MITI-975797 format. One record per residue (C-alpha): residue number from 1; residue in three letters; x, y, z. Coordinates in steps of 0.5 Angstrom, whole numbers, plus 500, padded with zeros to 3 digits. Each point is the difference from the previous one (the first is absolute). Layout:
! residues N
pt i->NUM aa->ALA X->X Y->Y Z->Z;
...
! end
This chain:
! residues 391
pt i->1 aa->UNK X->907 Y->212 Z->381;
pt i->2 aa->UNK X->500 Y->508 Z->498;
pt i->3 aa->UNK X->501 Y->505 Z->505;
pt i->4 aa->UNK X->500 Y->508 Z->500;
pt i->5 aa->UNK X->507 Y->503 Z->501;
pt i->6 aa->UNK X->497 Y->506 Z->504;
pt i->7 aa->UNK X->502 Y->497 Z->507;
pt i->8 aa->UNK X->506 Y->496 Z->498;
pt i->9 aa->UNK X->504 Y->505 Z->497;
pt i->10 aa->UNK X->502 Y->504 Z->506;
pt i->11 aa->UNK X->507 Y->502 Z->499;
pt i->12 aa->UNK X->502 Y->505 Z->495;
pt i->13 aa->UNK X->506 Y->495 Z->497;
pt i->14 aa->UNK X->496 Y->494 Z->498;
pt i->15 aa->UNK X->494 Y->505 Z->497;
pt i->16 aa->UNK X->506 Y->502 Z->495;
pt i->17 aa->UNK X->500 Y->493 Z->497;
pt i->18 aa->UNK X->495 Y->496 Z->496;
pt i->19 aa->UNK X->494 Y->501 Z->504;
pt i->20 aa->UNK X->496 Y->506 Z->502;
pt i->21 aa->UNK X->495 Y->502 Z->505;
pt i->22 aa->UNK X->493 Y->498 Z->498;
pt i->23 aa->UNK X->503 Y->494 Z->495;
pt i->24 aa->UNK X->497 Y->493 Z->500;
pt i->25 aa->UNK X->505 Y->495 Z->501;
pt i->26 aa->UNK X->500 Y->492 Z->500;
pt i->27 aa->UNK X->503 Y->497 Z->507;
pt i->28 aa->UNK X->500 Y->493 Z->502;
pt i->29 aa->UNK X->502 Y->497 Z->507;
pt i->30 aa->UNK X->506 Y->496 Z->501;
pt i->31 aa->UNK X->501 Y->497 Z->507;
pt i->32 aa->UNK X->496 Y->506 Z->503;
pt i->33 aa->UNK X->504 Y->505 Z->497;
pt i->34 aa->UNK X->496 Y->504 Z->494;
pt i->35 aa->UNK X->504 Y->501 Z->494;
pt i->36 aa->UNK X->499 Y->504 Z->494;
pt i->37 aa->UNK X->498 Y->495 Z->494;
pt i->38 aa->UNK X->503 Y->502 Z->493;
pt i->39 aa->UNK X->495 Y->499 Z->494;
pt i->40 aa->UNK X->503 Y->495 Z->495;
pt i->41 aa->UNK X->503 Y->502 Z->494;
pt i->42 aa->UNK X->499 Y->493 Z->497;
pt i->43 aa->UNK X->493 Y->499 Z->497;
pt i->44 aa->UNK X->496 Y->493 Z->499;
pt i->45 aa->UNK X->494 Y->497 Z->497;
pt i->46 aa->UNK X->496 Y->494 Z->501;
pt i->47 aa->UNK X->494 Y->497 Z->496;
pt i->48 aa->UNK X->496 Y->494 Z->501;
pt i->49 aa->UNK X->495 Y->497 Z->496;
pt i->50 aa->UNK X->496 Y->493 Z->499;
pt i->51 aa->UNK X->502 Y->497 Z->494;
pt i->52 aa->UNK X->494 Y->496 Z->499;
pt i->53 aa->UNK X->496 Y->507 Z->498;
pt i->54 aa->UNK X->505 Y->506 Z->501;
pt i->55 aa->UNK X->497 Y->503 Z->506;
pt i->56 aa->UNK X->504 Y->504 Z->504;
pt i->57 aa->UNK X->501 Y->498 Z->507;
pt i->58 aa->UNK X->505 Y->505 Z->502;
pt i->59 aa->UNK X->504 Y->506 Z->497;
pt i->60 aa->UNK X->505 Y->505 Z->503;
pt i->61 aa->UNK X->503 Y->505 Z->495;
pt i->62 aa->UNK X->505 Y->503 Z->505;
pt i->63 aa->UNK X->502 Y->502 Z->507;
pt i->64 aa->UNK X->495 Y->506 Z->500;
pt i->65 aa->UNK X->495 Y->503 Z->496;
pt i->66 aa->UNK X->501 Y->507 Z->502;
pt i->67 aa->UNK X->507 Y->500 Z->499;
pt i->68 aa->UNK X->500 Y->497 Z->493;
pt i->69 aa->UNK X->494 Y->499 Z->496;
pt i->70 aa->UNK X->503 Y->495 Z->495;
pt i->71 aa->UNK X->498 Y->493 Z->500;
pt i->72 aa->UNK X->506 Y->496 Z->499;
pt i->73 aa->UNK X->495 Y->493 Z->499;
pt i->74 aa->UNK X->497 Y->503 Z->494;
pt i->75 aa->UNK X->505 Y->506 Z->498;
pt i->76 aa->UNK X->507 Y->498 Z->501;
pt i->77 aa->UNK X->504 Y->497 Z->494;
pt i->78 aa->UNK X->505 Y->496 Z->503;
pt i->79 aa->UNK X->505 Y->495 Z->498;
pt i->80 aa->UNK X->498 Y->493 Z->503;
pt i->81 aa->UNK X->507 Y->496 Z->500;
pt i->82 aa->UNK X->500 Y->493 Z->502;
pt i->83 aa->UNK X->492 Y->500 Z->502;
pt i->84 aa->UNK X->499 Y->500 Z->492;
pt i->85 aa->UNK X->504 Y->494 Z->499;
pt i->86 aa->UNK X->494 Y->495 Z->501;
pt i->87 aa->UNK X->497 Y->503 Z->493;
pt i->88 aa->UNK X->506 Y->498 Z->496;
pt i->89 aa->UNK X->500 Y->493 Z->503;
pt i->90 aa->UNK X->493 Y->499 Z->499;
pt i->91 aa->UNK X->501 Y->502 Z->492;
pt i->92 aa->UNK X->506 Y->495 Z->501;
pt i->93 aa->UNK X->495 Y->495 Z->502;
pt i->94 aa->UNK X->496 Y->501 Z->494;
pt i->95 aa->UNK X->506 Y->499 Z->495;
pt i->96 aa->UNK X->502 Y->493 Z->503;
pt i->97 aa->UNK X->504 Y->502 Z->506;
pt i->98 aa->UNK X->499 Y->496 Z->507;
pt i->99 aa->UNK X->501 Y->501 Z->507;
pt i->100 aa->UNK X->506 Y->495 Z->499;
pt i->101 aa->UNK X->503 Y->503 Z->494;
pt i->102 aa->UNK X->507 Y->501 Z->501;
pt i->103 aa->UNK X->503 Y->507 Z->499;
pt i->104 aa->UNK X->507 Y->502 Z->501;
pt i->105 aa->UNK X->501 Y->506 Z->506;
pt i->106 aa->UNK X->506 Y->502 Z->497;
pt i->107 aa->UNK X->503 Y->507 Z->498;
pt i->108 aa->UNK X->498 Y->504 Z->493;
pt i->109 aa->UNK X->502 Y->506 Z->497;
pt i->110 aa->UNK X->495 Y->504 Z->495;
pt i->111 aa->UNK X->502 Y->506 Z->495;
pt i->112 aa->UNK X->496 Y->507 Z->500;
pt i->113 aa->UNK X->497 Y->497 Z->494;
pt i->114 aa->UNK X->497 Y->494 Z->504;
pt i->115 aa->UNK X->498 Y->504 Z->506;
pt i->116 aa->UNK X->497 Y->507 Z->496;
pt i->117 aa->UNK X->504 Y->504 Z->504;
pt i->118 aa->UNK X->508 Y->498 Z->502;
pt i->119 aa->UNK X->504 Y->494 Z->502;
pt i->120 aa->UNK X->497 Y->496 Z->505;
pt i->121 aa->UNK X->503 Y->494 Z->504;
pt i->122 aa->UNK X->494 Y->498 Z->505;
pt i->123 aa->UNK X->502 Y->497 Z->507;
pt i->124 aa->UNK X->496 Y->496 Z->505;
pt i->125 aa->UNK X->498 Y->504 Z->506;
pt i->126 aa->UNK X->505 Y->496 Z->504;
pt i->127 aa->UNK X->506 Y->501 Z->495;
pt i->128 aa->UNK X->500 Y->492 Z->499;
pt i->129 aa->UNK X->499 Y->495 Z->495;
pt i->130 aa->UNK X->498 Y->493 Z->501;
pt i->131 aa->UNK X->500 Y->497 Z->493;
pt i->132 aa->UNK X->495 Y->495 Z->497;
pt i->133 aa->UNK X->493 Y->500 Z->504;
pt i->134 aa->UNK X->493 Y->498 Z->499;
pt i->135 aa->UNK X->495 Y->506 Z->498;
pt i->136 aa->UNK X->496 Y->499 Z->507;
pt i->137 aa->UNK X->507 Y->501 Z->504;
pt i->138 aa->UNK X->501 Y->506 Z->496;
pt i->139 aa->UNK X->494 Y->504 Z->502;
pt i->140 aa->UNK X->500 Y->498 Z->507;
pt i->141 aa->UNK X->507 Y->503 Z->500;
pt i->142 aa->UNK X->498 Y->506 Z->495;
pt i->143 aa->UNK X->506 Y->498 Z->496;
pt i->144 aa->UNK X->501 Y->506 Z->495;
pt i->145 aa->UNK X->504 Y->496 Z->495;
pt i->146 aa->UNK X->496 Y->495 Z->499;
pt i->147 aa->UNK X->494 Y->505 Z->499;
pt i->148 aa->UNK X->504 Y->503 Z->495;
pt i->149 aa->UNK X->501 Y->493 Z->496;
pt i->150 aa->UNK X->493 Y->498 Z->500;
pt i->151 aa->UNK X->498 Y->507 Z->497;
pt i->152 aa->UNK X->505 Y->499 Z->495;
pt i->153 aa->UNK X->498 Y->493 Z->498;
pt i->154 aa->UNK X->492 Y->501 Z->500;
pt i->155 aa->UNK X->501 Y->507 Z->496;
pt i->156 aa->UNK X->500 Y->507 Z->502;
pt i->157 aa->UNK X->494 Y->502 Z->496;
pt i->158 aa->UNK X->496 Y->494 Z->502;
pt i->159 aa->UNK X->501 Y->502 Z->507;
pt i->160 aa->UNK X->498 Y->507 Z->499;
pt i->161 aa->UNK X->494 Y->497 Z->497;
pt i->162 aa->UNK X->498 Y->495 Z->505;
pt i->163 aa->UNK X->501 Y->505 Z->506;
pt i->164 aa->UNK X->494 Y->504 Z->497;
pt i->165 aa->UNK X->495 Y->494 Z->502;
pt i->166 aa->UNK X->501 Y->502 Z->507;
pt i->167 aa->UNK X->498 Y->507 Z->499;
pt i->168 aa->UNK X->507 Y->503 Z->499;
pt i->169 aa->UNK X->502 Y->506 Z->495;
pt i->170 aa->UNK X->504 Y->497 Z->494;
pt i->171 aa->UNK X->503 Y->507 Z->499;
pt i->172 aa->UNK X->502 Y->501 Z->507;
pt i->173 aa->UNK X->505 Y->493 Z->500;
pt i->174 aa->UNK X->505 Y->502 Z->494;
pt i->175 aa->UNK X->502 Y->493 Z->496;
pt i->176 aa->UNK X->507 Y->500 Z->503;
pt i->177 aa->UNK X->503 Y->494 Z->505;
pt i->178 aa->UNK X->499 Y->505 Z->506;
pt i->179 aa->UNK X->493 Y->498 Z->500;
pt i->180 aa->UNK X->501 Y->494 Z->503;
pt i->181 aa->UNK X->502 Y->503 Z->506;
pt i->182 aa->UNK X->494 Y->505 Z->501;
pt i->183 aa->UNK X->503 Y->506 Z->496;
pt i->184 aa->UNK X->494 Y->502 Z->498;
pt i->185 aa->UNK X->494 Y->504 Z->503;
pt i->186 aa->UNK X->494 Y->498 Z->504;
pt i->187 aa->UNK X->495 Y->502 Z->505;
pt i->188 aa->UNK X->499 Y->496 Z->507;
pt i->189 aa->UNK X->493 Y->500 Z->497;
pt i->190 aa->UNK X->502 Y->497 Z->494;
pt i->191 aa->UNK X->505 Y->495 Z->503;
pt i->192 aa->UNK X->494 Y->498 Z->505;
pt i->193 aa->UNK X->495 Y->498 Z->494;
pt i->194 aa->UNK X->506 Y->496 Z->496;
pt i->195 aa->UNK X->501 Y->496 Z->507;
pt i->196 aa->UNK X->493 Y->499 Z->500;
pt i->197 aa->UNK X->500 Y->496 Z->494;
pt i->198 aa->UNK X->505 Y->495 Z->503;
pt i->199 aa->UNK X->495 Y->500 Z->506;
pt i->200 aa->UNK X->494 Y->498 Z->497;
pt i->201 aa->UNK X->502 Y->495 Z->495;
pt i->202 aa->UNK X->501 Y->504 Z->493;
pt i->203 aa->UNK X->495 Y->506 Z->500;
pt i->204 aa->UNK X->500 Y->507 Z->499;
pt i->205 aa->UNK X->496 Y->504 Z->505;
pt i->206 aa->UNK X->499 Y->508 Z->500;
pt i->207 aa->UNK X->501 Y->503 Z->507;
pt i->208 aa->UNK X->494 Y->504 Z->503;
pt i->209 aa->UNK X->499 Y->504 Z->506;
pt i->210 aa->UNK X->492 Y->501 Z->501;
pt i->211 aa->UNK X->496 Y->494 Z->500;
pt i->212 aa->UNK X->493 Y->504 Z->501;
pt i->213 aa->UNK X->497 Y->507 Z->502;
pt i->214 aa->UNK X->495 Y->500 Z->505;
pt i->215 aa->UNK X->495 Y->506 Z->502;
pt i->216 aa->UNK X->499 Y->503 Z->507;
pt i->217 aa->UNK X->495 Y->494 Z->500;
pt i->218 aa->UNK X->504 Y->495 Z->498;
pt i->219 aa->UNK X->497 Y->499 Z->493;
pt i->220 aa->UNK X->505 Y->498 Z->495;
pt i->221 aa->UNK X->500 Y->505 Z->495;
pt i->222 aa->UNK X->506 Y->497 Z->496;
pt i->223 aa->UNK X->503 Y->493 Z->500;
pt i->224 aa->UNK X->506 Y->498 Z->496;
pt i->225 aa->UNK X->501 Y->493 Z->497;
pt i->226 aa->UNK X->507 Y->498 Z->500;
pt i->227 aa->UNK X->502 Y->495 Z->495;
pt i->228 aa->UNK X->503 Y->494 Z->504;
pt i->229 aa->UNK X->505 Y->494 Z->499;
pt i->230 aa->UNK X->494 Y->496 Z->500;
pt i->231 aa->UNK X->495 Y->504 Z->496;
pt i->232 aa->UNK X->503 Y->504 Z->493;
pt i->233 aa->UNK X->507 Y->502 Z->502;
pt i->234 aa->UNK X->505 Y->498 Z->494;
pt i->235 aa->UNK X->505 Y->495 Z->501;
pt i->236 aa->UNK X->506 Y->503 Z->498;
pt i->237 aa->UNK X->505 Y->494 Z->502;
pt i->238 aa->UNK X->500 Y->492 Z->501;
pt i->239 aa->UNK X->497 Y->498 Z->506;
pt i->240 aa->UNK X->506 Y->495 Z->501;
pt i->241 aa->UNK X->505 Y->506 Z->499;
pt i->242 aa->UNK X->496 Y->504 Z->505;
pt i->243 aa->UNK X->501 Y->494 Z->505;
pt i->244 aa->UNK X->507 Y->498 Z->499;
pt i->245 aa->UNK X->502 Y->508 Z->500;
pt i->246 aa->UNK X->496 Y->500 Z->507;
pt i->247 aa->UNK X->504 Y->494 Z->502;
pt i->248 aa->UNK X->507 Y->503 Z->499;
pt i->249 aa->UNK X->498 Y->506 Z->503;
pt i->250 aa->UNK X->498 Y->496 Z->506;
pt i->251 aa->UNK X->507 Y->498 Z->500;
pt i->252 aa->UNK X->502 Y->507 Z->500;
pt i->253 aa->UNK X->497 Y->501 Z->507;
pt i->254 aa->UNK X->502 Y->493 Z->503;
pt i->255 aa->UNK X->507 Y->500 Z->498;
pt i->256 aa->UNK X->502 Y->507 Z->496;
pt i->257 aa->UNK X->500 Y->507 Z->501;
pt i->258 aa->UNK X->493 Y->501 Z->503;
pt i->259 aa->UNK X->502 Y->494 Z->505;
pt i->260 aa->UNK X->498 Y->505 Z->506;
pt i->261 aa->UNK X->493 Y->500 Z->498;
pt i->262 aa->UNK X->500 Y->493 Z->503;
pt i->263 aa->UNK X->499 Y->503 Z->507;
pt i->264 aa->UNK X->493 Y->501 Z->498;
pt i->265 aa->UNK X->499 Y->492 Z->501;
pt i->266 aa->UNK X->496 Y->499 Z->493;
pt i->267 aa->UNK X->502 Y->495 Z->495;
pt i->268 aa->UNK X->496 Y->503 Z->494;
pt i->269 aa->UNK X->504 Y->507 Z->499;
pt i->270 aa->UNK X->504 Y->501 Z->494;
pt i->271 aa->UNK X->503 Y->506 Z->497;
pt i->272 aa->UNK X->506 Y->504 Z->498;
pt i->273 aa->UNK X->505 Y->505 Z->502;
pt i->274 aa->UNK X->502 Y->506 Z->496;
pt i->275 aa->UNK X->506 Y->504 Z->501;
pt i->276 aa->UNK X->503 Y->505 Z->495;
pt i->277 aa->UNK X->507 Y->502 Z->498;
pt i->278 aa->UNK X->503 Y->504 Z->506;
pt i->279 aa->UNK X->494 Y->499 Z->504;
pt i->280 aa->UNK X->496 Y->505 Z->498;
pt i->281 aa->UNK X->493 Y->496 Z->500;
pt i->282 aa->UNK X->498 Y->494 Z->504;
pt i->283 aa->UNK X->494 Y->496 Z->499;
pt i->284 aa->UNK X->497 Y->494 Z->502;
pt i->285 aa->UNK X->494 Y->497 Z->496;
pt i->286 aa->UNK X->497 Y->494 Z->504;
pt i->287 aa->UNK X->493 Y->496 Z->500;
pt i->288 aa->UNK X->496 Y->494 Z->501;
pt i->289 aa->UNK X->494 Y->498 Z->497;
pt i->290 aa->UNK X->495 Y->505 Z->503;
pt i->291 aa->UNK X->505 Y->506 Z->501;
pt i->292 aa->UNK X->505 Y->504 Z->496;
pt i->293 aa->UNK X->504 Y->505 Z->503;
pt i->294 aa->UNK X->506 Y->504 Z->498;
pt i->295 aa->UNK X->504 Y->505 Z->504;
pt i->296 aa->UNK X->505 Y->505 Z->497;
pt i->297 aa->UNK X->505 Y->505 Z->503;
pt i->298 aa->UNK X->505 Y->505 Z->498;
pt i->299 aa->UNK X->501 Y->508 Z->499;
pt i->300 aa->UNK X->495 Y->504 Z->496;
pt i->301 aa->UNK X->507 Y->503 Z->497;
pt i->302 aa->UNK X->503 Y->493 Z->498;
pt i->303 aa->UNK X->506 Y->499 Z->504;
pt i->304 aa->UNK X->503 Y->495 Z->504;
pt i->305 aa->UNK X->497 Y->497 Z->506;
pt i->306 aa->UNK X->506 Y->498 Z->503;
pt i->307 aa->UNK X->505 Y->494 Z->500;
pt i->308 aa->UNK X->497 Y->493 Z->500;
pt i->309 aa->UNK X->493 Y->504 Z->501;
pt i->310 aa->UNK X->497 Y->494 Z->495;
pt i->311 aa->UNK X->493 Y->498 Z->499;
pt i->312 aa->UNK X->500 Y->494 Z->505;
pt i->313 aa->UNK X->503 Y->505 Z->505;
pt i->314 aa->UNK X->495 Y->506 Z->499;
pt i->315 aa->UNK X->494 Y->499 Z->496;
pt i->316 aa->UNK X->499 Y->493 Z->503;
pt i->317 aa->UNK X->499 Y->502 Z->507;
pt i->318 aa->UNK X->495 Y->505 Z->498;
pt i->319 aa->UNK X->496 Y->494 Z->496;
pt i->320 aa->UNK X->500 Y->496 Z->506;
pt i->321 aa->UNK X->498 Y->505 Z->505;
pt i->322 aa->UNK X->493 Y->500 Z->495;
pt i->323 aa->UNK X->499 Y->493 Z->498;
pt i->324 aa->UNK X->502 Y->497 Z->507;
pt i->325 aa->UNK X->493 Y->503 Z->503;
pt i->326 aa->UNK X->496 Y->500 Z->494;
pt i->327 aa->UNK X->501 Y->492 Z->499;
pt i->328 aa->UNK X->500 Y->498 Z->507;
pt i->329 aa->UNK X->495 Y->495 Z->501;
pt i->330 aa->UNK X->499 Y->499 Z->493;
pt i->331 aa->UNK X->501 Y->492 Z->498;
pt i->332 aa->UNK X->506 Y->499 Z->496;
pt i->333 aa->UNK X->499 Y->500 Z->492;
pt i->334 aa->UNK X->501 Y->493 Z->497;
pt i->335 aa->UNK X->503 Y->500 Z->493;
pt i->336 aa->UNK X->498 Y->494 Z->496;
pt i->337 aa->UNK X->504 Y->499 Z->493;
pt i->338 aa->UNK X->495 Y->501 Z->494;
pt i->339 aa->UNK X->499 Y->495 Z->495;
pt i->340 aa->UNK X->506 Y->499 Z->495;
pt i->341 aa->UNK X->505 Y->501 Z->506;
pt i->342 aa->UNK X->505 Y->494 Z->502;
pt i->343 aa->UNK X->504 Y->499 Z->506;
pt i->344 aa->UNK X->506 Y->496 Z->500;
pt i->345 aa->UNK X->506 Y->499 Z->503;
pt i->346 aa->UNK X->507 Y->503 Z->497;
pt i->347 aa->UNK X->507 Y->500 Z->501;
pt i->348 aa->UNK X->501 Y->507 Z->503;
pt i->349 aa->UNK X->507 Y->501 Z->497;
pt i->350 aa->UNK X->498 Y->498 Z->493;
pt i->351 aa->UNK X->492 Y->501 Z->500;
pt i->352 aa->UNK X->499 Y->494 Z->497;
pt i->353 aa->UNK X->495 Y->495 Z->502;
pt i->354 aa->UNK X->503 Y->494 Z->504;
pt i->355 aa->UNK X->496 Y->495 Z->504;
pt i->356 aa->UNK X->505 Y->501 Z->506;
pt i->357 aa->UNK X->500 Y->508 Z->499;
pt i->358 aa->UNK X->500 Y->504 Z->506;
pt i->359 aa->UNK X->495 Y->506 Z->498;
pt i->360 aa->UNK X->493 Y->500 Z->498;
pt i->361 aa->UNK X->499 Y->504 Z->495;
pt i->362 aa->UNK X->494 Y->503 Z->495;
pt i->363 aa->UNK X->499 Y->499 Z->493;
pt i->364 aa->UNK X->496 Y->502 Z->494;
pt i->365 aa->UNK X->498 Y->492 Z->498;
pt i->366 aa->UNK X->503 Y->502 Z->493;
pt i->367 aa->UNK X->506 Y->503 Z->503;
pt i->368 aa->UNK X->503 Y->494 Z->504;
pt i->369 aa->UNK X->507 Y->499 Z->500;
pt i->370 aa->UNK X->504 Y->494 Z->498;
pt i->371 aa->UNK X->501 Y->494 Z->505;
pt i->372 aa->UNK X->507 Y->499 Z->502;
pt i->373 aa->UNK X->499 Y->493 Z->502;
pt i->374 aa->UNK X->498 Y->499 Z->492;
pt i->375 aa->UNK X->505 Y->502 Z->496;
pt i->376 aa->UNK X->496 Y->499 Z->493;
pt i->377 aa->UNK X->496 Y->506 Z->502;
pt i->378 aa->UNK X->501 Y->506 Z->496;
pt i->379 aa->UNK X->502 Y->507 Z->503;
pt i->380 aa->UNK X->495 Y->505 Z->499;
pt i->381 aa->UNK X->500 Y->504 Z->495;
pt i->382 aa->UNK X->500 Y->506 Z->504;
pt i->383 aa->UNK X->506 Y->498 Z->503;
pt i->384 aa->UNK X->503 Y->499 Z->494;
pt i->385 aa->UNK X->498 Y->506 Z->496;
pt i->386 aa->UNK X->502 Y->505 Z->506;
pt i->387 aa->UNK X->506 Y->496 Z->504;
pt i->388 aa->UNK X->505 Y->505 Z->496;
pt i->389 aa->UNK X->496 Y->506 Z->502;
pt i->390 aa->UNK X->499 Y->498 Z->507;
pt i->391 aa->UNK X->507 Y->498 Z->501;
! end
């Protein structure tokens, strides 16, 4: 609430402080007591679009347009942190990795020549290392060391080229290993377009704001005909890739860093949290089949949001406040495996197929792991060739 201060500031002592008579202030009522409310210093942005045709459903570029005309959705270039990892994992699937590929979560150290800047000894968020784990588990837990090993194995130049399929600018993602952790620069709009490709099964759609223009009589003057996932949009990734990545990001919501989103009571949500170094930027990028929404928060002049102010703690609640009401009453989306995807039981410790396996996993039909029950099966080439790099 805005209130004129002429009648509030009655004593001279208070008028000498930060508020002068005639100023407009914001106040809020708590337990029948009115308090002066502080304007937030931190900015936030949210953009939501239909992944099937790119129609913008919501766009909030900041806290107050009259206070700041900068549109953070389209103009703010920020580091995406771990919310960028799905694009690196998608590239890995095209290189022969599977959600069951075992990768070592162990310490690494890199020279300045390898990073492009200075000596780098990356850590996981919790400072712990858990050893060998499946790629699916690594994404759910957002393991930094695993992401770096994946990027090493698939090749940095390949990954830099691959991310352009999602609409990212290669020159804003320098070809160094920190790219695996989202050290490049993106806008929230770019992230929404990128995640839309997972949501719609692999097609690139362009965001648009205006569907049609009508005159005062309701006559259509101009009609926009978007290219859609079903009509004319360019396929940029394999539908199997999009399905498996969606499956892994559903587990991020079900068991991982975005588990708070389960409070919405939906089984069709997928996404990824993102937090940059020193808690400067916080993200959540999430979706279901018909809605992609991205929330970001941070200071305009980059600085820490505060200790442990992560994407899951800061950005995810913003995302939930928007998505919850919007999807209320909307039927749950179903994700059907496309042709060429096989579901089979695996041993969660080894990633190999096993008749008594404890986990069901999805694979490209040409990338099935060996059956441990049958010792004559040859170890897959992807495992043989990359084992040294992944461990």
